[in-house]
N, C-alpha and C positions, 0 to 999 in steps of 0.2 A: 629569719624574718620572712613574712609572707611575700614581700616584694622580691626578695632574693630568690625564693623558690619558684615564683611564677614568672619573673621577668618584670623589669621596671615599667614597661609600657602597658601591662595588663590592667584594665580598670578594676578588676577584682582585687588585685594585690594592693593597688593604691588606696582603694576604698577601705580595705582591711587595715592598712597602716594608719589611715586617718581615724578610723573608729577606735583602734587600739590607743592612739595618742589621746583621744578624747577621754577614754576610760581612765587612763593614767593621770591626766591633768585634773580630773574631777577631784582627786584626792589631794592634789598639791595647790591648785589655783583656786582657792576658796573665794577670791574676789570676783570670779567669773562664773560662779556656780549656776545662776539662772541661764546664762547664754550656753554654757557647756551642756547642761541638761537638755535644753531644747535641741541643740545640735546632735546630741546622742540619740534623742527620740527620733529625729528625722532620719539619721543613719540606720538605726535599728529597725525602723519600719520598712526600710528598703533593702534589707539584707537579702531577702528572697529574690527581689527583683534583680539585684546585681548578680546573684548566683545564676539566674536564668540567662542574663545577658552574656555572662562568660560561657555558659554551656552552649547557647545557641550560636554565638559568634564562632565558637570552635567547630560546631557541627556544620554550620551553614557557610562558613568562610566569609563572614560579613566584613566590610572594610573597617579598619580600626580608626580611620579618620573621623568617623561619626562621633566617637567618644574621646578623641585626642584632646580637645579643648577642655573637657571636663576633667580628664586625667591631670592636666597641668594645673588646673585650679585646685584640685584636691591635694596635689603635692604642695602647693603654696599654703593651703589650709593646714596641712600637717605641721609645717614649720611655724605657722602663726600660733597654733594650739600649744606647741611645745614652748614657744617664747612666753606664753601667758604665765607659765609656772615661775618665770623669773621676775615678774612684775609684782612688787610688794606695795609700797606706800605712795608711789608716784601717781597722783590723781589724774594728771593729763594723760599719761600712758594708759592708765586703766580705762579712761573714757574712750580713748582712740581704739584700743584693742577690743573693747566691748562692742564698739560700732562695727569693727571688722568682722567679729564673730557673727554678729547679726546678719551682715551682708553675705558672709559665707553660707550661713544657714539658708538664707533666701535664694542664693544661687543654686545650691544643691537641691532645694525643694522645687525650684522652677525646672531644673533639669529633669526630675522624675515626673513632675506633674504636667509639664507643658511640652518640653522638648521630646521626652520619651513617648508621650502620647501622640505627637505629630509623626514620629518615626513609626509608631505602631499602626497609625492610620494608613500610612503609606504601605507598610508591610501587609496589612490586612487586605488592601486593594490588590496587591500582587497575589496574595493567597486566593482571594475570590476569583481572580482571573484564572489562576491555575485550577481551582476547583471547578470552574465552569467547563474547562476542557476535560478535566477528569470525570465530571459527571456525564459528559457525552460518551466517554468510553465505558462508564459504569452502565449507562442505559443500554449500550450495545451488548455488554456482557449479560445483563439481566434478561435480555431477549433470548439469550441462548441457555437460560436456566440457572446461571450462577447468581450468587447473592452478593450485593455490593456493601460497601461500608460508607460511613460519613465521618467527617472530622468531629471530635468531641467538642461540644460547646461549653463544657464545664471544667476544662483544664486536663492535664495529663493524669491518667490513672496508672498506678504502678502495682497491680496485683501479683506480679511475678518477680518481685524483688528478692534478692538472696538473703535468707535469714542469717543472723550472726551465729557463729559456732560457739560452743562452751569455752570458758576461760582455760580449763585444764584439759588437754588432749594428748596425754603421753602416748608414745608408740606410733604416732601417725606421720612422723617426719619422713621416713623412708617411703611409705606408700604415696605420700603427697608428691615427692620428687619424681617417683616413677610414673605416676599418672600425669603429672604436669608435662613431662617430656613427651608422652604420647599425645597429649592434648595439643601441644604447641607445634608439633611437627606435622608435615603433610602426610598423614597416614590414613587409616580407615575413618570413615565418617562417623560411625557409631562406636562409642566406648561403653561397655557394660561392666559396672562394678557389682559383683555378686558376693553374697555371704549370708549366713543364717541371720534371723532377726536378732537385734540387740548387739550386733558386732561393731557398729560405729560407721556404717556406710554413709548415712546422711551427714554425720559430723565431718567425715572426710571430704565430701564434695562441697560442703559449706566452706571449709578451710581452703579448698582448691579454688573456689570461685572468688574468694577474698584475697587470693594471692596477688602480689603486686604485678608480676609478669602476666598473669591471666587477665587481670583487670586492664592492664596496659594494652593487651591485644584486642580484647572484645569490648572494652569500654562499657557503654550503656546497653549493649546488645546481648546481655546475659539474661535469659528468661528461665526462672526457676519455678517449676510446677510440680506440686505433689499429686500423684495420679491415684494411688490406692485402688480399691475396687468397690463397685464396678467402675471401669474407666468410661469416660465420655469424651470422645474426640471433639465434639462440637463445643463443649464447655472449655476444654483445654485451649482450643483455637481462639475462643472468645477472650479468654484471659490474656493470651499473648497479644491479641490485637488491641485490647484495652491498654495493656502495658505500653504499647507503642504510641499511645495518646490518641487513639481513634475509637469511634463508637461503632457498634456492629448491629446489624439486623439478625433476626433468628435464621439460622441455616436450616435448609430442608434436609440435607443429607450430610454424612461425614465427608463425602467426596467434594461437595460444594465448599465445606469449611476448609479442607486441605488446599483446594485450588485457590481460594481467596487468600489464605495465609501465604502460599508460595508466591502469588502475584505481588503481595505487599512486601515480601522479603526481597524480591527482585527489584522493586522500586527503590530500595535502600542503596542501590548502586554497589552491591557486592562488598559491603564491609564484613569483617569477621563476625559471625553469629554463633552463639552457643545456646542450645536448648537443653536444659537440665530437666529430666523426668525422674522424679524421686518416688521410690516405692512402687515399682511396676510389678504386677502379678503375672503369673504364667499365661493366663487367658488373654493378656493384653499384647501378646507378641504381634498380632496382626496390625494393631495400632502403630507399633513402632515402624513396621514396614511402610505404612502409609505416610508417616512423617518424614521418611527419608526423602532426599531431594538431590537433583543434579546441580544445585547452586554451588558455586565455589566458596571456599572459606566458611562452610557451614558444618557445624559439629553437633552431635547429639550425645549427651552424657546421661547414662541410665544407671539407677541403682535398683537392685532386685534381689530377692531371695533365690531366684532361679537363674540359671545360666542360659543365655541365648546364643549358642555357638554360630548360628548362621547370620547373625546381625553384623558383627564387626569384631573389634578388639575386646577380648575379655580379660578382666582383672579380678582375681579372687582375693578378697580382703581376708587376711589371716587374723586369728585372735591375737590379743596383745601378748607380748613376751612377758616372762615372769617379772622382769624388772619394771616394765611399764605398768603391768597389772598392779604390782605392789604400790607403785607411785600413785596411781589413780585411787586405789583403795584407801591408802593413808590420807590422801587429800579429802576423799569423801567422808571418812570417819571424823576428821578433825580440822580440815582446812590446810592452809599453806604451811603452818608451823609444823604439822606432822610430816610434811614432805622434807622440810629442812632438818628437823631434829627427830630421828627415829627413837631416841631414848625417851622422848616425851610420851610416846605411847605407853611405854613400860612403866612410867611414873603414874599414869592414870589408871591403867588396867593391870591385872595380874600378869606378870611377865611370861610365865610358862603358858598360860591360856592364850595370850596374844600370839606368841610365837607359833604355837600349835595351830591356832585358828588361821593365822596368815598362811601357813603351809597348806592346810586343808582347803580353805576358802579360795585363796588366790591361785594356788598352783594346781589344785585338783578339782574342786567343786565348780568354781566359776569358769575355769578354763579360758581365761582371758576375755570373757564377754564384758564389754564396758557397761552395758545395761545391768547385767547381773551384779557386777562389782558395785555399781552405784547404788542400786536398790538395797542390796544386802548391807553395804557400808552404812547407809543412812539408817537402816533399821537397828544397827548396833551402836550408832553414835550416842555416846553418853550413857550407855547401859552398863550395869555392874558386871564384874568379872564372871559371876555365876551364870549370867545369861550367855556370855561368850562361850563358856565351857559347855553349857547345855546345847548350844548350836553345833559345837564340834562333835559331840556325841551323836547328834541327829544325822550328821553328814559324813560320818566315818566311812561308810560304804557307798556314798553317793557318787554318781558320775554325771557329767553334764556335756551338752553339745553334741552328743552322738545322735540326738534327735531333738525335735522341739519338745517332746514329752519330758526329756531330762531338764530342759530349761524351765518348763513349767514347774517341775519338782523344786528346782532351786528358788524360783520366785515365790512359790507357794509358801515356803517357810517364812518369808518376809510378811506375807499376808497373815499367816498364823500368829505372828507377833503382835498384830493389832488387837486392841481390845474390841469388845463386841460393838460398841457404838461406832467406832471408826470403820470397822469392817463392814457393817451394814450400810453405812453411807457410801463407802467406796464402791461396793458392789453395784450400786445404782448407776454408776457411770457407764455401764454397758448399754444403757438406754439410747446412747447417742452414736452417730455414725463415726467411722474411722476418720481420723484427721480432721475432726470437727472441733471448732473452738466453742466450748460450752460456756455460755454466760453464767456467771456466779448467781445472778438473780434467778435463773431458771432452776438451778440446783436447790437454792434456798426455798423457792416456792414449793418444790416437791417435798423437801425434808420437813418443812414446817407442818405440813399435813400428815406425812407418814409417821413422823417421830414426835410430833407435838412439843417441839422445843422453840424457843425464841430465836430470832435471826442472829443476834450476836453470838449466842452459843454455837449455832450452826456454822457461822463464819470461822469461829475458832477451830472447829473440826476440820474445815477446809485447810486452814493454816497448818494444822497438825499433819494432815495427809501430805501436804506439800513439803513439809520439813523432812519426811522420810522418803521423798523423791518418787512417790507413786504417780505424781503428775506435776506439771508446771503450773503454778498460779501466777498469772500475768496481771500485775497491778498497773494500770495505766494512769492513775491520778491519785492524789492524796485526799480526795473528797471522801466524806464520811459515807457516801452511798457506794453501792457496789455495781452500779449500772454499767460501767465500762471495764469491769474486771472479768477475766476469762480463765478457764481451766483448759489445759491442753494435755491430753493423755497420749502415751505412746501406744502404737497399734498392738505391740506385743503384749502389753499389760491389759489392753482391752480384750485381746484374745483369751488371756488367762481368766478374766471375769466370765466371758461367754463359756469357756471350757468348764468352769466350776458350776455354772448354772445348769449344765446338761448332765450333771452327775446324779440328779434326782429324777424320779418319774415326773412327767409333766403335771399331773394333777396335784403334786406336792410342792411344786416350785413356788418360792416367794416372788420371783420375778420371771416374767416371760419376755425374752428378747427374740423377736421374730423378724427375719429378713426374707422378703418375698421378691423373687426374681421373675419378671414377667407376671404370669398368673399361676405360678407353681406354689401352691400352699403346702405347708408341711403335712405329712401324712397323718400325724396325730390329730391335726386340726379337723381333717375330714372325718375322723373316727371318734371325736371326743364327745359325741352326744351322750354316750354312756357314762362318762366321767367328767363332770364340770371341773374346770380349772379353778384353783383357789389363790392364784397370785394376787398380790396387792398392787403390783406395778406391771403394766403392760406396755411394751414398746414395739411398734411395728414400723419397719423401714421398707419402703417400696422403691423400685427403680423406675426409670423413665418409660418402661414398656408396660407398666401396670395399668389395667383397664378400669380399676375401681369397682370390679364385680366381686362383692364380698360373699363369703360363706358365713353362716351363722356360727357364733361361738358363745358358750355359756361361761361367763366369768363374773359371777355376782359379787365377788369380794374385791374387785379392782377399785383402787382409790386414786391412782394416777395413770393417765394415758398419755404416752408420748408418740406422736405421729411424725415420722421423718419422710418427707415427700419429695419426689424428684419430677413428677409430672406437672404440666402446666395447669391441668384441671384435675380436681380430686373430689370425690363424693364421700362425705362422712359416713362411716358404716352404721347401718341400722341397729346392729347389736349393741351399740353404745347406749341406746335408749333404755336398755334393761339394766344398766349398771347403776343401781340405786345408791351405791356407796361412793360413786365417783366424786372426787373433791378437786382434782387438778387436771386440766387439759392443756397440753403443749403441742402446738402445730408449727413445724418449721419447714420451710421450703429449702431444700438442699440443692435445688437446681439453679439455673442461671436467671430465670425469670420468676416473679412472684406467682404463687399458685392461686387459682380461682377456686374457692370452696363452694360446694353445693350441699344441700341437706343439713345446713348448719342449724336450722330451726329445731331439730330434734333435741338439742341441748336444753331447750326451754322446759322440758319435763323432768330434768335432773335437779331435784330439790336440794341435794347436798353439794352441788358444784360451787366451789368458793373462789377458784383462781383459774383464769384463762390467760395464756400467753400465745400470741400469734406473731410469727416472724416471717417476713417476706411473703405476706398474704395480701392478695387484692380483695378488699372487702367490698365486693360488688353485689353480694347476695342481699336479699330482702331482710332487713333487720327491723322493719316497722312492726312486725307481729311478735317479735321475740321479747320475752319477759323472764328475767332471771332474778328473782327476789332475794336470793341468798348469796349472789355473787359479791365477793368482797374485794377482789383485785382483778383489774384488766390491764394487760400489757400489750401494746401494739408497737412493734419494732420493724422498721423498714417496710411498713405496710402502705398500701394505697388506700387512703381513708376519705379522700375528698368527695367522692361520689355519694357516700352514705352520709357524711357529716353535713353536707350542704343540702340534703334532702329535707324539705320543709315538713314532711309528714313524719319524719323520724324524731322521736322524743327520747333522748338518751336517758333522761331521768325516769321515764316509764320502763325502759328496758332494764336498767340497773338501779333500782331505787335505793338500795342499801350498800352501794359501793363505798369502800373506804380508801382504796388506793387505785390511782389511775396513772399509768406510765405511757407516754407517747414519745417515741424516740426515732429520729431520722425518718419521719413521715413527710416526705418532701412536697407532697401535694396538699398539705394542711395549710389553709389560708386563714381560717377562723374556727374557733371552737363553737360547737353547737350551743345555743343559748341555754339549752336544757341542762348543761353541766352545772350551772349556777343553782339548780333546784335539787341537786344531790347533796343535801345538807349533811349527810353522813360522812362525806369525804374528809379524810385526815391528811392524806398525802396526794398532791397533784404535781406530777413531773412532766413537763413538756420541754424536751431538749432537742437541739439540732434540727429543729423544724424551721428552716430558713425563710419560708414564705409566710409564716404566721406574723401578721402585722398588728393585730390588736387582740385584747382580751375582752370578753363580754363585761359590760358595766355591772351586770348582776352578780359578778364574782364575789361581791361583798356579802352575799347571802350565805356563803360557805363558812358559817360561824364556828365550825368544829375543825377547820383546816389548821394543821400544825406545821406542815412542810410544803413549801411552794418552790419548785425548781423551774426556771425558765432559761437555763444556760444555753448559749449559742443560738438563740432565736434572733438572728441578725437583723431581721426586718421589723421586729417588734419596736414600736415607736414610743410607747409610754405605758406606765402602769395606771390602771383606771383609778379615779378618785375614790371609788368605793372600797379600795383596798384597806382603808382605815378601819373598816368594820370587822376585819379578820383578827379579832382580839385574842384568839388562841394561837396565832402564828408564832412559831419559835425559830423557824429557819427559812431564810429567803435567799435564793441564788439567782442573780441576774448577770452572771459572768458572760462576757463576750456578747452581750446584747448591745451591739454597736450603735443602734439607732436611738437608744434612750439617752436624751440629753439632760434630763433633770428628773429627780425623784419628786413625786407629788407631795404637797404639804401634809396631806393626810397620813403619810407614813409615820409621822410622829405619834399617831394614835395606837401603834402596834406595841403596846406597853409590855407585852410578854416576849417580844422578839429578843432572841439571845445571839443568833449568828446571822451575819449578812455577808454573802460572797458577791463581790462586784469586780472581779478581775477583768481587765480589758475595757473598763468603762471610764477611761481617763477624761472623756468629754462630758461626763455626767455631773451636773451641779447638785449640791446638797442644800436642801431648805433648812432654815433655822430651826424648824420643828424637830429635827433629828435629835436635838439635845433632850427631848422628852423620852427617848428610848432608854430609860434608866436601867433596864435589865440586859442591855446589850453587852455581851462579853467578848465577841470576836468579830472583827471586820477584816476580811481578806480582800485585798485590792492591789492595784499597781502603785508604783512609787508616786506618780503625780497625784493620784487620788488620796494617797496617804497623807500628803501635805494638808489637804483640806480637812481630813479627820483630825490631824494633830492640832489644828487651830481650835477645835472644840473638845479636845481630849479631856481637859480639866473638868468638863461638865459630867463626866462619867466616873463611876467608882472603880470598876474593875475592867475597863475596856482594854483589849489587846488588839493592836493593829498589826496584821501580818502582811508582809510583802513577799510573796514567793520569789525566790531568787531568779533573777532574769537570766534566761539561758541564751546568752549571746555566744553562739558556737561558731568559731571561725575555722573549724577543722576543714571545712570544704575548700578553703583557700589553698590547702596544701596538696590537693588531689590534682 
């Protein structure tokens, strides 16, 4: 039980037991269903609050006397709830117990809404007093040239959390114990885990950081940062400081960043600290020296393909043993059952072919590389014996792991197994930086124009590629949209794509992946005037030292341009103006701050441009003169749009008169949509999500008579849907999930006679008008349990209505830590 594990006096444990008792009693004590549901709602809404109380009480050593009274009341409440299950037909007891449950709910609600607020006010005053003194010291520091920080006003940010390791990790138990011994003892400050790519270094350190003893020593002070190349000390430090719950200003130099980090670590009063730097390249050795410190109880754990003998303790991760390799391979080919029952493999495939293949692949070709085993295993999963035999013949004389070239040979055969459509799509992933989470919508925007297929077909291709383990497809919700889904590719497989693209002469390449360091352009670019390039896809990645001074390039066939930017200011290259076939433009800021674009107006001359996606872009350039008559989709993600959208001279309907899709996501400065949006009558999909300052929609939105999809999820300040929404007679999908300020749906919603799907999760306070019974084509309503009761009352008015209540994830696992 949670109370036994945490101690009877801990408020978290008592809270957890009360919540558990309520959940159990709901199934048994039917006579008290309304009171128990209300109590469950109050408790569930404050799970995160209790979690923070436990955490901060432990970290700050707060007196438990402040919560002792509440602990006693919740203990009494647990006994009361459990007794309710024994009350059957006694009316007097039922009435008395119901009253007690109501009082218990009021008491708990008051504790969180009143008592905790009072304590928080007191604590805030203490913090402000401390901040005043701290600000004085910051001012003194800034006069000496160092850069200060401020406490975050938006809550704690955790960008350096440790990712979860894979479920199956055979062969890592011994390395794990050896590394753990070194990490936990008072030895060298820096530990370097080195091995070739695809050997499992990252998986090993993920397991290490999740180990009970390691977590017990370092607690919340484990900072996991993927470095990759090119490294950026200032970005790394910013992530760590954000993870600590503080906001940062822009650092002028690496030294300022390091000094600020060391000062903040010292203020932590010397608890054990572990900094994990994953995937460090040889040219980043100087950065590692900078991050070393004289602080006690401070360790740095590094993974790299290179050995850094001067830094500290070195650990070379060996390939998997034959037994571990075979276990991983069998699991990859067929899952857990193949690990338990080796005979099952032989029942599915030709026995001799499998045995021969296992010997060649596992013991010879893959040489214990987890990545190679996984990729190859996935490529053979479910394939007939003839395919297995064919691979055996191909690899009879192959060797691997003597060099990266050998590993490329091994992985190459898996790519060769892909059919043409999968292979062509997969090769496009080289357009994006290493260790970059690629939004699925970005890939589909590219592929729709390059391959002229519909979105569902292309998403199926993504799924197929994920199934053969060429990348990880991260699905964050069961929504029918792909807005929050990502693709994560392994750096080694990305290198394979780049390696393949370089096998042909530049002028014959289908894709051009260009990485510019500083202002060092590839030599072929400087000489290409004689031979124009014929690539359909052009990806240009620049680092933070790039000056935006472009050389001309002739690329008349380009249809997709991907610009990966790391500078704060960026000038769009003039040569794009000549790309008459350009259909898709994707600009992504890979740096810490949004990028400010200039020369954006040149896009107005591109008559074939259909899709633009801007991510982490500050739209401060003049858009009043831009006109893109053929643009069909505009996506703005994590952008600053307030300055342009509030400009009275900017008419978005004039700029994009034929827009069909408009996506605005996480644009935190968006307070109101431009009125001109209502004049883009061609719009079919309008998605405005996670824009928390958006408080209202324009009344003219009813003019969007062709609108089929309207998403407003997580616009928490949005107070109401306009009355003119009833004019959207073609609307089929409406999502107002987590729009917490909407308290009722307008009467006019009953006029949406084509509406088929309504999402309103997290809208338990939203009342339903009687006109909803007019929605005769409504098929799916997704909502919380409380709202579901309201829909059940009118369910008989619908023919095929399905009310979906996503399972409530009341996860009490945190109570056991």
